[in-house]
N, C-alpha and C positions, 0 to 999 in steps of 0.2 A: 733583608726585610725581617722585621720582628715576627715572632711566632703568632702574636695576636693579629698582625696585619695579614698574614697568610690565611688565617681562619676567616677573617672578615672578607677577603677577596673570594674565597671559596664559597662562602654562604651567599654573597651578593650575586654570584654567577649561577647559583643553583636554579632559580626560576627559569632562566633562559634555556638551561639544559633540559629541564623537565617539560617545558611547554610543547616541544615537538612530539612528545610521546603521549600527551594528553589528548584524547579524542574530543571532537566537537560535542558529542552527546554521550550520555552514560550508557554503557552496554546493558542490555536487558534480554531476557529470554523467557518464553513460556514453557521451558522444558520441564519445570516442576509441577505443571498444572495440566490436568486432563482436558481443560476447556480453554480455547483460545479467546473466546469472548462470551460474556454472560450479561443478561439483563433481568431485572426483577421489578415488576410493576412500573415499567419505564413509560414515561410520557414525554413528548417533545413537540415543538412547533417548528415550522419551516423557517421562521424568522422570529427574532426576539420580540416578545409581546404579542405575537400573532395567535390565532386560534390553534388549538392542538391538532397536529396532524395524526396523532395516535395516542392511545393511553392504555395502561394496564398490560403492557407487552412483557412477556416472559419468554426467554429462550436460552439455550446454551449451544455454542458452536464447538464441535469436537476438534481437538488439536489434530492438524494434518488432514482435516476433512474438506469436502467440497459442498457448499451449501448454496442453493438457489433461493433468491428472494423474489417472489412473484406477486402479482396483484395489478389492478388497473391503474391508469394514470391518476395521480393525486391521492393514492392510498398511503403515501408516506415512505416509500422505498428509499428515495434519495435522502430524505431527512434522516432515516435510521442510519444509513451509511455515513452521513456527515457527523452524526452524533458519535458513532464508534471511532471516527477519525479524529475527534476532538475539535471539529470545525463548528459545531453547534453545541450549546449546553443543554442538558436534559431539563425539562420542566418539572420532573418529579421522578421518584424511583431511583434505582441504582443500576449502574452499568460499568463493566470492566472490560478492558481489552488487553490481552497479554498480561493479565494479573494486576493492571493498574487502571485508575480512573483515566478515561481518554483525554489526551492533550495533543497539541500540535508539536511538530518537531521531533517525532519519534521515528528513527530510521527503520525500526522493525515493523512498521506499519506503512503500507502504501495505499493511497486512495487515488483512484482514477475516475475523474468526472466523466459524464456522458459526452460532453463536448469540450474537451481540453482546448485551451487557447493560450496564446502568448501575445504580449503587447507587440504590435507591428511597428517598425521592423525590429525584431529581437535578434541581436547579433550573436547567434550561437549555432553551431553545426549540430547535426544529429549525433555525431560521435561524441562531441563535447557534452551534449545533453545527457547521453547515456553515462558518460564518465562521471558526471556530477553525483551519481549514486555511490561513488567511492569516497566522497568527501567526509562523510560522518565517521569513516573508519580511520581517518588520518588525524594527526595532531594539528594544532593551530598554525605552526610555522613549518610543517613538514610538506615537502613538495609532493603533489599528487601525480601519479602516472596516468595520463589520459589514453595511452595506447597499451594498456596492460592486457595480458591474455584473457582476464575476466571480461573486459569490455568487448574484446574481439569475439569471444565465444557467445556472449549475449547477442551481439549484432547478427552473427551467423545463425543462431538458434531461431531468431524471429525474422530471418530473411531480409536483413537491413544492411548487409555489408556493402552492397553496391550503391547505397544511398547515404553512406556514412558522412560524406563531406558536403551534403546538401544543407542549406540553411533551413531551420525549422519552420519558418513562415512559408516556405515553398512546399511543405509536405501536405499530402491529403489528410483528411481526418483519420482514415484507417492507418496510414503510415505513422502518424503521430501517436495513435493508440499503441501500436506495436513498439515504438520508440520508448514510450513511458513504461511499458511492461518490461522492456530490456533494462531500463534504468532500475526498476524495482528488483530485477534479478541480480544486477550488480550490487545494489544496495544491501542484498541479503534479507529482504523483508520476509517476516514470518507470517504476516497476515495481509492478504490482498483484499481490499474493499473496492469492488468494480461496479460502476453504475452503467448498465447497458453496454458492456464492452464490445458487443458484436454489431452495434447499430450502424457503424460507418465502415464495416469490413466487407470486402468482396469475398468470394468463395475461397480463393487461394489464401488470403490473409486469415480467414477464419480457421482454415486447416492448420496454419502455423500457430495461431493463438491456442487452438484446442490442444495441439501436441504439447505445448508448454504447460498450460494450466492443468491438464489431466495426465501428465507424465506419471507413470507408476512410482518412480523413485523421488518425486518432488516432496520436499519436506515442509513447504509452506501450506497455510490454510487459505481457503477462498470463500468469500461471501459475495455473490454476484447477483445483482438485480437483472431480471430478464422478463420480457413479455412472452417469450416463446413457451408454448406448452409442450411441444415435442422436444425430446432429448433430456427430459428431467430424470430419466432413469440413470443418467450418468452421475447424478448427485446423490450423496448419502444422506442429505437433509434437504427438505423443501419447506421453506417458511413462506406462508401465504398471508399477505396483508390485505385487509378489506374491512370497510365499515369502521375504520379507526382502531382496529385491533389486529392481532396476529395469531395464527394457528399453525401448527406443524403438521405437515402431511408426510406420508410414508415416502421415503426416497428409495434409490436403488441400493446396490451392494456397497458396503463401506469402501472408501478409497484405500487402495493398497499402500 
């Protein structure tokens, strides 16, 4: 084969050799920023074109911190979380999450709705659901390991090992919440946006979730909406939404 032909063959095969090493999504990190999320004069509606759920909202979430989002029903807590997750556009003002304008498809951000649901019947086991958290770390044609040590540790951490082969549609609401938290752990999410994560949990599940979310060595940040007044001393920030606005209340000791 002529020298020119060998070079042509090498170049034509290069994209296929590179694709397995190219991740689905661009790596990102908030490591260079003191704040994991920020808002300035932010306003938003619960649905496009609807009335404002809140306006003039300003806050900064500390990197590695635990922040509670409190307020009555209809005060805009879920709307704010969805804006930060990139699921709703802001109506005005500025907002950033992990140093960027919020958008969907960012593996470093995990949003858990208050009532997560799957289309029934959704043909996926709990283990496979948790393992999908690894997908963003793999290349386009690279085989994913669904039984990796990372997945098994996440299942054990949230008390799900015995349920790993169950179909997701057979899970209770609390079990599904724990499964999605395990997926976020496998995903390596740096910011967890949690909408009433304790609503469907029994006491045993709550203890498992607490141990994970408030682990002293955890590196992720948490913004969690909650109705509970008790236990706010665990959070280093408390953001209270009321009357279409937000104010920050004193929290407990900073998260270690």
